[in-house]
N, CA, C and O atoms as a GROMACS GRO file, in nm:
protein
  412
    1MET      N    1   0.440   3.071   4.560
    1MET     CA    2   0.334   3.045   4.464
    1MET      C    3   0.390   3.002   4.354
    1MET      O    4   0.478   3.074   4.307
    2ASN      N    5   0.360   2.885   4.291
    2ASN     CA    6   0.432   2.843   4.186
    2ASN      C    7   0.389   2.888   4.070
    2ASN      O    8   0.268   2.911   4.056
    3SER      N    9   0.489   2.913   3.955
    3SER     CA   10   0.476   2.970   3.823
    3SER      C   11   0.495   2.859   3.749
    3SER      O   12   0.576   2.770   3.776
    4LEU      N   13   0.416   2.862   3.646
    4LEU     CA   14   0.461   2.769   3.535
    4LEU      C   15   0.512   2.837   3.416
    4LEU      O   16   0.439   2.921   3.364
    5THR      N   17   0.640   2.810   3.360
    5THR     CA   18   0.685   2.866   3.248
    5THR      C   19   0.699   2.776   3.103
    5THR      O   20   0.754   2.667   3.089
    6MET      N   21   0.637   2.853   3.010
    6MET     CA   22   0.636   2.735   2.916
    6MET      C   23   0.784   2.738   2.828
    6MET      O   24   0.840   2.846   2.844
    7PRO      N   25   0.840   2.668   2.762
    7PRO     CA   26   0.958   2.689   2.701
    7PRO      C   27   0.938   2.750   2.568
    7PRO      O   28   0.833   2.716   2.512
    8SER      N   29   1.014   2.834   2.503
    8SER     CA   30   0.992   2.934   2.408
    8SER      C   31   1.073   2.893   2.298
    8SER      O   32   1.194   2.916   2.299
    9TYR      N   33   1.004   2.820   2.183
    9TYR     CA   34   1.056   2.771   2.070
    9TYR      C   35   1.084   2.877   1.933
    9TYR      O   36   0.987   2.947   1.900
   10ASP      N   37   1.161   2.886   1.884
   10ASP     CA   38   1.195   2.974   1.737
   10ASP      C   39   1.132   2.946   1.619
   10ASP      O   40   1.197   2.958   1.515
   11ILE      N   41   1.025   2.914   1.616
   11ILE     CA   42   0.925   2.848   1.489
   11ILE      C   43   0.899   2.983   1.394
   11ILE      O   44   0.850   3.084   1.444
   12SER      N   45   0.934   2.976   1.256
   12SER     CA   46   0.884   3.044   1.135
   12SER      C   47   0.777   2.969   1.116
   12SER      O   48   0.795   2.859   1.065
   13LEU      N   49   0.641   3.008   1.153
   13LEU     CA   50   0.545   2.921   1.061
   13LEU      C   51   0.516   3.003   0.914
   13LEU      O   52   0.462   2.943   0.821
   14ALA      N   53   0.550   3.117   0.904
   14ALA     CA   54   0.507   3.177   0.765
   14ALA      C   55   0.617   3.114   0.687
   14ALA      O   56   0.582   3.052   0.587
   15SER      N   57   0.727   3.118   0.714
   15SER     CA   58   0.853   3.067   0.655
   15SER      C   59   0.835   2.927   0.587
   15SER      O   60   0.840   2.905   0.466
   16HIS      N   61   0.813   2.834   0.690
   16HIS     CA   62   0.767   2.702   0.674
   16HIS      C   63   0.658   2.675   0.590
   16HIS      O   64   0.667   2.574   0.519
   17LEU      N   65   0.536   2.759   0.583
   17LEU     CA   66   0.414   2.723   0.474
   17LEU      C   67   0.486   2.783   0.342
   17LEU      O   68   0.473   2.720   0.237
   18ALA      N   69   0.561   2.903   0.346
   18ALA     CA   70   0.586   2.956   0.204
   18ALA      C   71   0.670   2.836   0.119
   18ALA      O   72   0.657   2.814  -0.001
   19HIS      N   73   0.769   2.759   0.221
   19HIS     CA   74   0.804   2.635   0.143
   19HIS      C   75   0.742   2.540   0.099
   19HIS      O   76   0.763   2.490  -0.012
   20LEU      N   77   0.649   2.498   0.190
   20LEU     CA   78   0.530   2.381   0.147
   20LEU      C   79   0.456   2.428  -0.003
   20LEU      O   80   0.433   2.354  -0.099
   21SER      N   81   0.430   2.560   0.009
   21SER     CA   82   0.346   2.620  -0.109
   21SER      C   83   0.436   2.607  -0.250
   21SER      O   84   0.411   2.565  -0.363
   22ALA      N   85   0.560   2.667  -0.181
   22ALA     CA   86   0.681   2.667  -0.315
   22ALA      C   87   0.666   2.496  -0.362
   22ALA      O   88   0.638   2.464  -0.477
   23CYS      N   89   0.685   2.414  -0.272
   23CYS     CA   90   0.698   2.258  -0.318
   23CYS      C   91   0.582   2.213  -0.382
   23CYS      O   92   0.600   2.126  -0.468
   24ALA      N   93   0.453   2.255  -0.361
   24ALA     CA   94   0.351   2.224  -0.387
   24ALA      C   95   0.329   2.266  -0.530
   24ALA      O   96   0.266   2.190  -0.603
   25LYS      N   97   0.379   2.393  -0.580
   25LYS     CA   98   0.333   2.421  -0.700
   25LYS      C   99   0.432   2.378  -0.817
   25LYS      O  100   0.429   2.426  -0.930
   26ARG      N  101   0.520   2.276  -0.770
   26ARG     CA  102   0.614   2.227  -0.865
   26ARG      C  103   0.529   2.129  -0.955
   26ARG      O  104   0.444   2.058  -0.900
   27PRO      N  105   0.548   2.123  -1.088
   27PRO     CA  106   0.437   2.004  -1.147
   27PRO      C  107   0.518   1.870  -1.110
   27PRO      O  108   0.637   1.860  -1.138
   28ALA      N  109   0.448   1.772  -1.049
   28ALA     CA  110   0.476   1.641  -1.050
   28ALA      C  111   0.422   1.523  -1.155
   28ALA      O  112   0.304   1.490  -1.166
   29ARG      N  113   0.516   1.476  -1.218
   29ARG     CA  114   0.499   1.360  -1.298
   29ARG      C  115   0.546   1.254  -1.299
   29ARG      O  116   0.667   1.236  -1.306
   30GLN      N  117   0.449   1.152  -1.292
   30GLN     CA  118   0.459   1.021  -1.305
   30GLN      C  119   0.422   0.914  -1.372
   30GLN      O  120   0.311   0.861  -1.365
   31SER      N  121   0.541   0.871  -1.456
   31SER     CA  122   0.507   0.769  -1.580
   31SER      C  123   0.554   0.628  -1.534
   31SER      O  124   0.671   0.596  -1.516
   32SER      N  125   0.466   0.564  -1.522
   32SER     CA  126   0.483   0.428  -1.483
   32SER      C  127   0.388   0.308  -1.550
   32SER      O  128   0.273   0.303  -1.594
   33LEU      N  129   0.490   0.219  -1.536
   33LEU     CA  130   0.412   0.059  -1.615
   33LEU      C  131   0.388  -0.044  -1.524
   33LEU      O  132   0.475  -0.089  -1.449
   34SER      N  133   0.251  -0.092  -1.529
   34SER     CA  134   0.227  -0.181  -1.401
   34SER      C  135   0.136  -0.316  -1.478
   34SER      O  136   0.066  -0.322  -1.579
   35HIS      N  137   0.170  -0.394  -1.396
   35HIS     CA  138   0.055  -0.547  -1.456
   35HIS      C  139   0.034  -0.624  -1.322
   35HIS      O  140   0.113  -0.628  -1.228
   36ALA      N  141  -0.075  -0.680  -1.331
   36ALA     CA  142  -0.148  -0.781  -1.214
   36ALA      C  143  -0.140  -0.930  -1.304
   36ALA      O  144  -0.143  -0.957  -1.424
   37PHE      N  145  -0.131  -0.993  -1.204
   37PHE     CA  146  -0.166  -1.160  -1.256
   37PHE      C  147  -0.201  -1.212  -1.124
   37PHE      O  148  -0.139  -1.220  -1.018
   38THR      N  149  -0.363  -1.255  -1.175
   38THR     CA  150  -0.443  -1.291  -1.079
   38THR      C  151  -0.477  -1.424  -1.114
   38THR      O  152  -0.491  -1.462  -1.230
   39TYR      N  153  -0.496  -1.522  -0.976
   39TYR     CA  154  -0.523  -1.689  -1.000
   39TYR      C  155  -0.647  -1.696  -0.900
   39TYR      O  156  -0.620  -1.654  -0.788
   40ASP      N  157  -0.768  -1.737  -0.919
   40ASP     CA  158  -0.849  -1.769  -0.839
   40ASP      C  159  -0.970  -1.884  -0.853
   40ASP      O  160  -1.058  -1.883  -0.939
   41THR      N  161  -0.953  -1.970  -0.759
   41THR     CA  162  -1.032  -2.100  -0.743
   41THR      C  163  -1.162  -2.122  -0.643
   41THR      O  164  -1.226  -2.227  -0.634
   42ARG      N  165  -1.185  -2.006  -0.573
   42ARG     CA  166  -1.253  -1.994  -0.433
   42ARG      C  167  -1.400  -2.038  -0.520
   42ARG      O  168  -1.440  -2.015  -0.635
   43ASP      N  169  -1.450  -2.104  -0.416
   43ASP     CA  170  -1.597  -2.133  -0.479
   43ASP      C  171  -1.687  -1.997  -0.443
   43ASP      O  172  -1.785  -1.974  -0.513
   44ASP      N  173  -1.660  -1.926  -0.356
   44ASP     CA  174  -1.725  -1.774  -0.331
   44ASP      C  175  -1.619  -1.670  -0.303
   44ASP      O  176  -1.518  -1.694  -0.238
   45ARG      N  177  -1.653  -1.533  -0.364
   45ARG     CA  178  -1.537  -1.434  -0.346
   45ARG      C  179  -1.537  -1.400  -0.229
   45ARG      O  180  -1.431  -1.369  -0.176
   46LEU      N  181  -1.689  -1.397  -0.139
   46LEU     CA  182  -1.690  -1.314  -0.033
   46LEU      C  183  -1.660  -1.422   0.084
   46LEU      O  184  -1.570  -1.405   0.166
   47ALA      N  185  -1.741  -1.528   0.084
   47ALA     CA  186  -1.727  -1.638   0.203
   47ALA      C  187  -1.704  -1.762   0.168
   47ALA      O  188  -1.786  -1.851   0.188
   48ALA      N  189  -1.560  -1.787   0.098
   48ALA     CA  190  -1.504  -1.893   0.024
   48ALA      C  191  -1.512  -2.019   0.122
   48ALA      O  192  -1.491  -1.990   0.240
   49THR      N  193  -1.536  -2.146   0.097
   49THR     CA  194  -1.531  -2.260   0.154
   49THR      C  195  -1.422  -2.377   0.148
   49THR      O  196  -1.381  -2.464   0.225
   50ARG      N  197  -1.391  -2.329  -0.006
   50ARG     CA  198  -1.254  -2.391  -0.011
   50ARG      C  199  -1.214  -2.338  -0.161
   50ARG      O  200  -1.289  -2.298  -0.249
   51GLY      N  201  -1.091  -2.348  -0.161
   51GLY     CA  202  -1.047  -2.269  -0.317
   51GLY      C  203  -0.900  -2.219  -0.262
   51GLY      O  204  -0.849  -2.242  -0.153
   52VAL      N  205  -0.842  -2.136  -0.382
   52VAL     CA  206  -0.732  -2.055  -0.354
   52VAL      C  207  -0.736  -1.942  -0.430
   52VAL      O  208  -0.786  -1.946  -0.542
   53TYR      N  209  -0.680  -1.823  -0.375
   53TYR     CA  210  -0.655  -1.707  -0.461
   53TYR      C  211  -0.536  -1.611  -0.439
   53TYR      O  212  -0.492  -1.565  -0.334
   54GLY      N  213  -0.501  -1.596  -0.550
   54GLY     CA  214  -0.358  -1.538  -0.522
   54GLY      C  215  -0.327  -1.402  -0.627
   54GLY      O  216  -0.398  -1.421  -0.726
   55LYS      N  217  -0.274  -1.314  -0.641
   55LYS     CA  218  -0.252  -1.185  -0.694
   55LYS      C  219  -0.121  -1.150  -0.673
   55LYS      O  220  -0.075  -1.179  -0.562
   56VAL      N  221  -0.044  -1.090  -0.757
   56VAL     CA  222   0.110  -1.025  -0.776
   56VAL      C  223   0.057  -0.896  -0.860
   56VAL      O  224  -0.017  -0.900  -0.958
   57TYR      N  225   0.106  -0.797  -0.806
   57TYR     CA  226   0.096  -0.683  -0.883
   57TYR      C  227   0.277  -0.622  -0.885
   57TYR      O  228   0.363  -0.647  -0.801
   58GLN      N  229   0.288  -0.549  -0.993
   58GLN     CA  230   0.427  -0.504  -1.031
   58GLN      C  231   0.399  -0.370  -1.077
   58GLN      O  232   0.298  -0.346  -1.143
   59GLU      N  233   0.510  -0.251  -1.034
   59GLU     CA  234   0.482  -0.126  -1.096
   59GLU      C  235   0.625  -0.087  -1.091
   59GLU      O  236   0.695  -0.110  -0.992
   60LEU      N  237   0.668  -0.028  -1.196
   60LEU     CA  238   0.778   0.030  -1.238
   60LEU      C  239   0.764   0.174  -1.297
   60LEU      O  240   0.702   0.201  -1.400
   61ALA      N  241   0.840   0.277  -1.203
   61ALA     CA  242   0.814   0.433  -1.234
   61ALA      C  243   0.938   0.472  -1.243
   61ALA      O  244   1.026   0.442  -1.163
   62GLY      N  245   0.951   0.544  -1.349
   62GLY     CA  246   1.077   0.665  -1.394
   62GLY      C  247   1.189   0.599  -1.483
   62GLY      O  248   1.153   0.561  -1.594
   63LEU      N  249   1.301   0.583  -1.453
   63LEU     CA  250   1.400   0.542  -1.544
   63LEU      C  251   1.375   0.596  -1.687
   63LEU      O  252   1.372   0.715  -1.716
   64ALA      N  253   1.355   0.486  -1.779
   64ALA     CA  254   1.353   0.511  -1.908
   64ALA      C  255   1.206   0.552  -1.951
   64ALA      O  256   1.186   0.561  -2.072
   65LEU      N  257   1.097   0.578  -1.861
   65LEU     CA  258   0.965   0.590  -1.872
   65LEU      C  259   0.970   0.743  -1.839
   65LEU      O  260   0.870   0.800  -1.881
   66GLY      N  261   1.063   0.830  -1.771
   66GLY     CA  262   1.047   0.973  -1.736
   66GLY      C  263   0.956   0.971  -1.606
   66GLY      O  264   0.911   0.877  -1.539
   67GLY      N  265   0.944   1.118  -1.592
   67GLY     CA  266   0.866   1.148  -1.466
   67GLY      C  267   0.970   1.191  -1.343
   67GLY      O  268   1.092   1.192  -1.356
   68ASP      N  269   0.908   1.221  -1.239
   68ASP     CA  270   0.980   1.282  -1.109
   68ASP      C  271   0.981   1.157  -1.018
   68ASP      O  272   1.064   1.140  -0.929
   69ALA      N  273   0.886   1.075  -1.048
   69ALA     CA  274   0.886   0.950  -0.971
   69ALA      C  275   0.994   0.794  -0.992
   69ALA      O  276   0.978   0.720  -1.089
   70HIS      N  277   1.093   0.767  -0.892
   70HIS     CA  278   1.171   0.662  -0.970
   70HIS      C  279   1.160   0.568  -0.854
   70HIS      O  280   1.190   0.601  -0.739
   71PHE      N  281   1.113   0.438  -0.891
   71PHE     CA  282   1.036   0.327  -0.771
   71PHE      C  283   1.020   0.210  -0.858
   71PHE      O  284   0.998   0.214  -0.980
   72TYR      N  285   1.036   0.082  -0.771
   72TYR     CA  286   0.967  -0.036  -0.826
   72TYR      C  287   0.896  -0.089  -0.709
   72TYR      O  288   0.930  -0.072  -0.592
   73LYS      N  289   0.788  -0.158  -0.752
   73LYS     CA  290   0.688  -0.204  -0.614
   73LYS      C  291   0.644  -0.319  -0.676
   73LYS      O  292   0.617  -0.332  -0.795
   74LEU      N  293   0.634  -0.426  -0.564
   74LEU     CA  294   0.580  -0.568  -0.594
   74LEU      C  295   0.471  -0.571  -0.471
   74LEU      O  296   0.494  -0.519  -0.361
   75GLU      N  297   0.372  -0.628  -0.498
   75GLU     CA  298   0.286  -0.642  -0.420
   75GLU      C  299   0.232  -0.825  -0.412
   75GLU      O  300   0.266  -0.897  -0.507
   76ALA      N  301   0.172  -0.871  -0.327
   76ALA     CA  302   0.142  -0.988  -0.337
   76ALA      C  303   0.053  -1.033  -0.231
   76ALA      O  304   0.082  -1.010  -0.114
   77GLU      N  305  -0.071  -1.106  -0.269
   77GLU     CA  306  -0.164  -1.120  -0.173
   77GLU      C  307  -0.223  -1.281  -0.221
   77GLU      O  308  -0.244  -1.332  -0.331
   78GLY      N  309  -0.238  -1.325  -0.084
   78GLY     CA  310  -0.307  -1.445  -0.131
   78GLY      C  311  -0.393  -1.515   0.013
   78GLY      O  312  -0.387  -1.483   0.132
   79GLN      N  313  -0.473  -1.624  -0.059
   79GLN     CA  314  -0.572  -1.661   0.076
   79GLN      C  315  -0.604  -1.830   0.034
   79GLN      O  316  -0.642  -1.858  -0.080
   80VAL      N  317  -0.589  -1.916   0.121
   80VAL     CA  318  -0.648  -2.059   0.097
   80VAL      C  319  -0.744  -2.071   0.203
   80VAL      O  320  -0.734  -2.017   0.313
   81SER      N  321  -0.851  -2.156   0.157
   81SER     CA  322  -0.991  -2.149   0.235
   81SER      C  323  -0.999  -2.284   0.205
   81SER      O  324  -0.986  -2.341   0.096
   82ARG      N  325  -1.027  -2.339   0.342
   82ARG     CA  326  -1.090  -2.507   0.347
   82ARG      C  327  -1.189  -2.488   0.459
   82ARG      O  328  -1.183  -2.410   0.554
   83LYS      N  329  -1.289  -2.586   0.424
   83LYS     CA  330  -1.382  -2.667   0.522
   83LYS      C  331  -1.301  -2.751   0.657
   83LYS      O  332  -1.198  -2.819   0.647
   84LEU      N  333  -1.363  -2.729   0.758
   84LEU     CA  334  -1.287  -2.808   0.886
   84LEU      C  335  -1.420  -2.893   0.890
   84LEU      O  336  -1.528  -2.855   0.845
   85TRP      N  337  -1.394  -3.020   0.954
   85TRP     CA  338  -1.488  -3.117   0.995
   85TRP      C  339  -1.621  -3.143   0.905
   85TRP      O  340  -1.734  -3.159   0.951
   86GLY      N  341  -1.597  -3.144   0.807
   86GLY     CA  342  -1.716  -3.186   0.671
   86GLY      C  343  -1.832  -3.076   0.671
   86GLY      O  344  -1.823  -2.959   0.634
   87ARG      N  345  -1.964  -3.154   0.730
   87ARG     CA  346  -2.054  -3.018   0.700
   87ARG      C  347  -2.067  -2.934   0.813
   87ARG      O  348  -2.178  -2.884   0.823
   88SER      N  349  -1.981  -2.902   0.906
   88SER     CA  350  -1.991  -2.834   1.023
   88SER      C  351  -2.013  -2.673   1.018
   88SER      O  352  -2.066  -2.607   1.108
   89GLY      N  353  -1.968  -2.630   0.910
   89GLY     CA  354  -1.991  -2.479   0.859
   89GLY      C  355  -1.885  -2.407   0.918
   89GLY      O  356  -1.884  -2.284   0.921
   90VAL      N  357  -1.757  -2.510   0.984
   90VAL     CA  358  -1.650  -2.416   0.996
   90VAL      C  359  -1.563  -2.401   0.917
   90VAL      O  360  -1.548  -2.503   0.850
   91VAL      N  361  -1.483  -2.306   0.886
   91VAL     CA  362  -1.394  -2.294   0.786
   91VAL      C  363  -1.252  -2.229   0.813
   91VAL      O  364  -1.232  -2.141   0.896
   92SER      N  365  -1.165  -2.281   0.738
   92SER     CA  366  -1.028  -2.238   0.787
   92SER      C  367  -0.982  -2.145   0.690
   92SER      O  368  -0.984  -2.185   0.573
   93VAL      N  369  -0.931  -2.001   0.715
   93VAL     CA  370  -0.886  -1.928   0.617
   93VAL      C  371  -0.732  -1.864   0.647
   93VAL      O  372  -0.700  -1.804   0.750
   94LEU      N  373  -0.646  -1.892   0.529
   94LEU     CA  374  -0.534  -1.847   0.567
   94LEU      C  375  -0.516  -1.697   0.449
   94LEU      O  376  -0.550  -1.688   0.331
   95VAL      N  377  -0.464  -1.614   0.523
   95VAL     CA  378  -0.452  -1.486   0.456
   95VAL      C  379  -0.316  -1.461   0.460
   95VAL      O  380  -0.259  -1.507   0.559
   96PHE      N  381  -0.233  -1.390   0.362
   96PHE     CA  382  -0.129  -1.318   0.352
   96PHE      C  383  -0.129  -1.211   0.254
   96PHE      O  384  -0.187  -1.218   0.145
   97SER      N  385  -0.064  -1.112   0.294
   97SER     CA  386  -0.018  -0.985   0.211
   97SER      C  387   0.122  -0.939   0.256
   97SER      O  388   0.180  -0.949   0.364
   98MET      N  389   0.164  -0.874   0.112
   98MET     CA  390   0.314  -0.814   0.118
   98MET      C  391   0.332  -0.705   0.013
   98MET      O  392   0.296  -0.718  -0.104
   99THR      N  393   0.401  -0.574   0.074
   99THR     CA  394   0.424  -0.504  -0.034
   99THR      C  395   0.550  -0.481  -0.045
   99THR      O  396   0.587  -0.504   0.070
  100LEU      N  397   0.668  -0.445  -0.119
  100LEU     CA  398   0.799  -0.420  -0.128
  100LEU      C  399   0.796  -0.306  -0.203
  100LEU      O  400   0.710  -0.305  -0.290
  101GLN      N  401   0.878  -0.191  -0.192
  101GLN     CA  402   0.903  -0.096  -0.288
  101GLN      C  403   1.040  -0.020  -0.252
  101GLN      O  404   1.076   0.039  -0.150
  102PHE      N  405   1.104  -0.045  -0.379
  102PHE     CA  406   1.242   0.017  -0.380
  102PHE      C  407   1.240   0.150  -0.437
  102PHE      O  408   1.190   0.171  -0.548
  103ASP      N  409   1.284   0.226  -0.377
  103ASP     CA  410   1.343   0.396  -0.448
  103ASP      C  411   1.454   0.392  -0.503
  103ASP      O  412   1.502   0.494  -0.552
   0.00000   0.00000   0.00000
């Protein structure tokens, strides 16, 4: 008869949870400065058939602003909408999005 043996691991769940609890009790502060620039020439926000949409968002946290978090984040997104074949109702949409974050 074959017997199945499970490998044994020495994991102390109580000490792991105590460490997580101690980390959670630390006050976390984030001071950040952000701004966004938006450009929108679309004919409709939900079902655009022509036009361009672009948005750039930047956020800076920490450094001279204080707080526990220190990072720079850049987000950009865009959309270009064009009708294909005149009045056919077929629309081509090109969408892009990116996020960069430096800690």
